C-alpha positions in Angstrom: 22.9 -29.6 40.1 21.7 -30.1 36.5 21.9 -28.3 33.2 20.4 -28.3 29.7 21.4 -26.8 26.4 18.8 -24.7 24.6 21.0 -24.9 21.4 24.6 -24.8 20.6 26.3 -23.8 17.4 27.1 -20.9 15.1 23.4 -20.1 14.8 23.1 -19.5 18.6 24.1 -20.7 22.0 22.3 -20.8 25.4 22.6 -23.1 28.4 20.7 -23.2 31.7 22.4 -24.4 34.9 20.3 -25.1 38.0 21.0 -26.0 41.6 19.2 -26.0 44.9 16.7 -28.1 46.9 13.0 -28.4 46.5 11.4 -25.1 45.6 14.5 -23.1 46.4 16.4 -23.5 43.2 18.7 -21.1 41.4 19.0 -21.0 37.6 21.6 -19.1 35.5 21.2 -18.7 31.7 24.6 -18.8 30.1 24.5 -16.8 26.9 21.4 -15.8 24.9 22.4 -16.2 21.3 18.8 -16.1 19.9 16.0 -13.6 19.4 13.8 -13.1 22.4 10.9 -14.9 20.8 13.1 -17.9 20.0 14.7 -17.9 23.4 11.2 -18.0 25.0 10.3 -20.9 22.8 13.4 -22.8 23.7 13.0 -22.1 27.5 9.4 -23.4 27.3 10.7 -26.6 25.7 12.9 -27.0 28.8 9.9 -26.4 31.1 11.0 -22.9 32.0 9.8 -19.3 31.8 11.8 -16.1 32.3 10.5 -15.9 35.8 12.3 -19.1 36.6 15.7 -17.6 35.9 17.8 -15.7 38.5 20.6 -14.3 36.3 22.3 -14.2 32.9 25.9 -14.7 32.3 27.3 -13.5 28.9 30.6 -15.1 27.9 31.6 -12.7 25.2 30.3 -10.2 22.6 29.9 -12.5 19.5 26.4 -12.5 18.2 25.8 -16.2 18.6 26.4 -15.8 22.3 25.2 -12.3 23.3 22.1 -12.3 21.0 19.2 -10.8 22.9 20.8 -10.8 26.3 20.6 -7.1 27.2 17.0 -6.6 25.9 15.9 -9.9 27.6 17.6 -8.8 30.9 15.8 -5.5 30.8 12.4 -6.9 29.9 12.5 -9.5 32.6 14.5 -7.6 35.2 17.3 -10.2 35.4 20.8 -9.2 36.6 23.4 -9.8 33.9 27.0 -10.7 34.6 29.8 -10.2 32.1 33.3 -8.9 31.9 34.1 -5.2 31.5 35.7 -5.9 28.2 32.7 -7.7 26.8 30.4 -4.9 28.0 32.5 -2.2 26.3 32.7 -4.3 23.1 28.9 -4.7 23.1 28.5 -0.9 23.5 30.7 -0.3 20.5 29.0 -2.9 18.4 25.5 -1.5 19.2 26.6 2.0 18.4 28.1 0.9 15.1 25.0 -0.9 14.1 22.6 1.9 15.0 20.4 -0.7 16.7 21.0 0.2 20.3 17.3 0.1 21.3 16.8 -3.3 19.8 19.9 -4.7 21.7 18.8 -3.2 25.0 21.9 -0.9 25.1 20.4 2.5 24.4 21.2 5.5 26.7 23.7 3.4 28.7 27.1 4.9 29.6 30.4 3.2 29.2 31.2 1.4 32.6 34.8 2.7 32.4 33.4 6.2 33.0 30.6 5.3 35.4 31.8 4.8 39.0 28.8 2.6 39.9 29.8 0.0 37.4 33.3 -0.6 38.8 33.8 -4.3 39.3 34.6 -3.8 43.0 31.6 -1.5 43.6 29.0 -4.3 43.8 25.6 -4.0 42.0 25.6 -1.3 39.4 23.6 1.8 40.0 23.9 5.5 40.9 22.0 6.2 44.2 22.2 10.0 43.5 20.0 9.6 40.4 22.3 12.0 38.5 23.2 9.4 35.8 21.5 6.3 34.5 23.0 3.1 35.9 24.3 0.7 33.2 21.5 -1.6 32.0 19.0 0.0 34.3 21.1 -1.2 37.3 21.1 -4.8 36.2 24.7 -4.9 35.0 27.2 -6.8 37.1 30.8 -6.8 36.1 33.0 -9.8 36.9 36.5 -11.0 36.1 38.6 -14.1 36.2 39.2 -15.4 39.7 36.0 -13.9 41.2 33.1 -15.9 42.5 29.4 -15.1 41.9 27.2 -16.7 44.6 23.5 -17.2 43.8 22.0 -19.2 46.6 23.3 -22.8 46.3 25.0 -22.0 43.0 28.4 -20.5 42.6 29.7 -19.3 39.3 33.5 -19.0 38.8 34.5 -17.4 35.5 37.9 -18.0 33.9 39.6 -16.4 30.9 40.1 -18.3 27.6 42.0 -17.6 24.4 39.5 -16.3 21.8 39.2 -13.4 19.5 37.0 -11.3 21.7 37.7 -8.4 24.0 37.7 -10.2 27.4 36.0 -13.6 27.0 35.1 -15.7 30.0 33.8 -19.2 30.4 32.1 -20.5 33.6 32.6 -23.2 36.1 29.6 -23.9 38.3 29.8 -25.4 41.8 26.9 -26.3 44.1 29.1 -27.6 47.0 28.7 -31.2 45.9 29.9 -31.2 42.3 31.3 -29.0 39.6 30.3 -28.3 36.0 32.8 -26.9 33.6 31.8 -25.2 30.3 34.3 -24.5 27.6 33.1 -23.1 24.2 34.8 -20.6 21.9 38.4 -21.1 22.8 41.2 -21.5 20.3 43.6 -23.7 22.4 44.2 -25.1 25.8 46.2 -23.1 28.4 47.5 -24.2 31.8 45.0 -21.8 33.5 42.1 -23.2 31.6 43.1 -26.8 32.4 43.5 -25.8 36.1 40.0 -24.4 36.2 38.4 -27.4 34.6 40.3 -29.9 36.8 38.0 -32.0 39.1 34.7 -31.2 37.2 32.2 -34.0 37.3 30.6 -32.8 34.1 32.2 -31.0 31.1 30.6 -29.2 28.1 33.5 -29.0 25.6 33.6 -27.2 22.3 34.2 -29.6 19.4 33.9 -27.1 16.6 35.5 -28.7 13.6 37.4 -31.6 12.2 40.7 -30.4 10.8 40.4 -32.2 7.5 36.9 -31.0 6.9 38.0 -27.4 7.7 41.0 -27.6 5.4 38.9 -28.9 2.5 35.9 -26.5 2.9 35.2 -23.6 0.6 36.0 -20.9 3.3 38.6 -18.3 2.3 42.1 -19.0 3.7 41.8 -16.1 6.1 38.6 -17.6 7.6 40.2 -21.0 7.9 43.2 -19.5 9.7 41.0 -17.6 12.1 38.9 -20.7 13.0 41.9 -23.0 13.4 44.1 -20.4 15.1 45.0 -20.0 18.7 42.2 -17.5 19.2 39.6 -19.3 17.2 37.8 -22.5 17.9 38.7 -26.0 19.3 39.1 -28.8 16.8 38.0 -32.3 17.8 41.6 -33.4 18.6 42.2 -30.3 20.7 39.0 -31.0 22.7 40.1 -34.6 23.1 43.4 -33.4 24.5 41.7 -31.2 27.0 39.4 -34.0 28.0 42.4 -36.3 28.5 44.1 -33.7 30.7 40.9 -33.3 32.8 39.9 -36.9 33.0 39.5 -38.4 36.5 37.4 -41.2 38.1 34.6 -38.8 39.1 34.0 -37.4 35.6 30.5 -38.7 34.7 29.1 -36.5 31.9 30.8 -35.2 28.8 29.0 -33.1 26.2 30.3 -32.1 22.8 29.1 -28.6 22.0 29.4 -25.8 19.4 29.8 -28.2 16.5 30.2 -26.6 13.1 27.4 -27.6 10.8 29.7 -27.5 7.8 33.0 -28.7 9.2 32.1 -31.4 11.7 29.6 -34.1 12.4 28.3 -35.5 15.7 29.9 -38.9 14.9 33.3 -37.4 14.5 33.1 -35.4 17.7 31.7 -38.3 19.7 34.5 -40.6 18.4 37.2 -38.2 19.3 36.0 -37.8 22.9 34.9 -41.4 23.4 38.4 -42.6 22.5 39.9 -40.7 25.3 37.5 -42.1 27.8 37.6 -45.7 26.4 33.8 -45.4 26.1 31.3 -46.1 23.4 30.6 -43.1 21.2 26.9 -43.3 22.3 28.0 -42.3 25.8 29.0 -38.9 24.6 26.2 -36.4 24.5 26.0 -33.7 21.7 24.3 -30.4 22.1 22.4 -29.8 18.9 22.0 -26.4 17.3 18.2 -26.9 17.0 17.2 -29.4 19.6 19.8 -28.5 22.2 20.3 -31.2 24.9 17.7 -32.2 27.5 18.5 -31.9 31.2 21.5 -33.7 32.5 22.3 -34.2 36.2 25.8 -33.5 37.4 27.3 -36.1 39.7 
């Protein structure tokens, strides 16, 4: 298994996870927080085209994560996995903006009223043809504790504390190793730590340095939201999660979702490296523009 970041930060987030042997490889795109044109450019930089992807997983409805996901899924006929809460939140946001067509959500019913979209009903779609299937039949609803199997790649979503309707983060497993992704969470929970235990690679949000956030020009309400239990992980909080999940098999640690105003790569690296007793240079950072080149898990 290997992964790369196409970009990580408040300007947009997308990660590709790949597993398999030879030509039989499966790839999942985690979040699509860019325009379709920009996403294509960043995929090409990673040596990929839309045809190389097998599925999309959307963690939650915030624009730097959902981005072009629904329009991209429709255009390239990719199944899209997300939670019921995220789907409903996206429908409301699209309706409120009046930009349903641009977001790929036009003429799509709420899954809560569409029996084919029930999480236990399998692939969404109405065989009777009496009602349009959500996202042209591409929508797949998933929840904490379920497993999505795509060939050699298994995706196991888990809930996190964040100010979204039903946010999920993924753990990936190819039978030999596990990759844990954690961005957009306000604090650690026992459940979160349990899901990340035993991962051989971790992508951890290091959103802000507490001192920089406290001294920035943001309104007090924004600072409270970012630093709150449903906001974003500060460097010390990410380091505490890393300390709880550290084990001899952990080989790759990536700092992600860094604030461009209230953090620096040096501060994030230092916080995580101290936990591992490693040099700061051994900690990778997913950049908002350059992303992070392919890393092998294990």
